[in-house]
C-alpha positions as CSV (number, residue, x, y, z in Angstrom):
1,S,-31.5,184.6,85.1
2,T,-30.1,181.9,87.3
3,L,-26.4,182.9,86.5
4,L,-27.4,186.4,87.6
5,F,-29.0,185.5,90.7
6,N,-26.3,183.2,91.7
7,F,-23.8,186.0,91.2
8,S,-26.1,188.4,93.2
9,A,-26.2,186.0,95.9
10,F,-22.4,185.6,96.0
11,S,-21.7,189.4,95.9
12,A,-24.4,189.6,98.7
13,S,-22.9,187.2,101.0
14,H,-19.4,188.2,100.1
15,K,-20.3,191.7,101.7
16,E,-21.9,190.3,104.8
17,V,-19.0,188.4,105.8
18,G,-16.7,191.2,105.5
19,H,-14.1,189.5,103.1
20,S,-13.8,186.7,105.5
21,H,-13.7,183.4,103.7
22,E,-12.3,179.9,104.8
23,E,-10.5,179.4,101.5
24,I,-7.9,181.9,100.6
25,T,-6.7,181.7,97.0
26,T,-3.0,181.9,96.9
27,N,-2.5,182.4,93.1
28,G,-2.2,185.8,91.8
29,I,-4.4,186.8,88.8
30,S,-2.6,188.4,85.9
31,S,-3.9,190.5,83.3
32,G,-2.3,192.6,80.2
33,E,1.4,193.0,79.5
34,I,4.5,193.2,81.8
35,T,6.4,196.5,81.1
36,S,9.4,198.2,83.0
37,N,7.3,200.9,84.3
38,I,6.2,199.2,87.4
39,I,4.3,200.3,90.7
40,N,4.4,197.8,93.6
41,I,1.6,198.3,96.2
42,N,1.3,196.4,99.6
43,V,-2.5,196.1,100.3
44,N,-4.3,194.7,103.2
45,G,-7.6,193.1,102.9
46,M,-7.5,191.0,99.9
47,V,-8.8,187.6,100.6
48,C,-10.5,186.2,97.8
49,D,-10.7,186.0,93.9
50,F,-13.5,188.5,93.8
51,C,-11.2,190.9,95.5
52,A,-8.5,190.2,93.1
53,Q,-10.9,190.5,90.0
54,S,-12.4,193.8,91.3
55,I,-9.0,195.3,91.6
56,E,-7.9,194.2,88.4
57,K,-11.1,195.3,86.6
58,V,-10.7,199.1,88.0
59,F,-7.1,199.4,87.2
60,M,-7.1,197.9,83.7
61,K,-9.8,200.5,82.7
62,R,-7.2,203.2,83.0
63,N,-5.4,204.4,79.9
64,E,-2.0,204.2,81.9
65,V,-2.2,200.7,82.8
66,K,-0.9,198.2,80.5
67,G,-1.0,195.0,83.1
68,I,-1.6,194.2,86.6
69,N,-0.8,191.3,89.0
70,V,-2.8,190.7,92.1
71,N,-1.3,188.4,94.5
72,L,-3.5,187.3,97.5
73,E,-1.1,185.2,99.3
74,D,1.6,188.1,99.5
75,Q,-1.1,190.9,99.7
76,K,0.6,192.8,96.7
77,V,-0.8,194.5,93.6
78,V,1.8,195.1,90.8
79,I,0.7,197.6,88.2
80,Y,2.7,197.7,84.9
81,L,2.2,201.2,83.3
82,Q,2.5,202.3,79.7
83,E,5.9,203.8,79.1
84,K,6.4,207.5,80.3
85,T,3.1,207.5,82.1
86,D,2.3,207.6,85.8
87,I,-0.6,207.2,88.4
88,E,-0.1,209.4,91.4
89,D,0.2,207.8,94.8
90,N,-3.1,209.5,96.2
91,T,-4.9,208.1,93.1
92,I,-3.9,204.6,93.8
93,S,-4.7,204.8,97.4
94,S,-8.1,206.5,96.8
95,I,-9.1,203.4,94.3
96,L,-8.1,200.8,96.8
97,E,-9.3,202.4,99.9
98,D,-12.8,203.2,98.3
99,A,-12.8,199.5,97.6
100,G,-12.4,198.7,101.3
101,Y,-8.7,197.7,101.4
102,T,-5.6,199.4,103.3
103,V,-2.7,200.6,101.4
104,E,0.6,199.9,103.4
105,S,3.0,201.1,100.9
106,I,3.6,202.1,97.5
107,N,6.9,201.6,95.6
108,R,8.0,202.4,92.1
109,S,10.6,201.2,89.7
110,T,11.3,202.4,86.2
């Protein structure tokens, strides 16, 4: 019960401050596996571990995604897709913009 309350309190305060934190984490969060089917996304608005974890969780639920790296310092998200799969740019933009972030560019390398 206390753990849930603390998470709820953090989540509420996170929204109230509009993603502004005095501490900015510089380490990216990595999950999954690296592949050669890569999408590099420049994103504005990611400032804390909560931001990175949210992005990681959403994309890792997709079947096409094999791995992800969220780098807060560089404001970059790298998605590693399953071979011979793809996610359209408008889908990526929608996911990130619906979460409150601004997509600056999407680049692919296969």
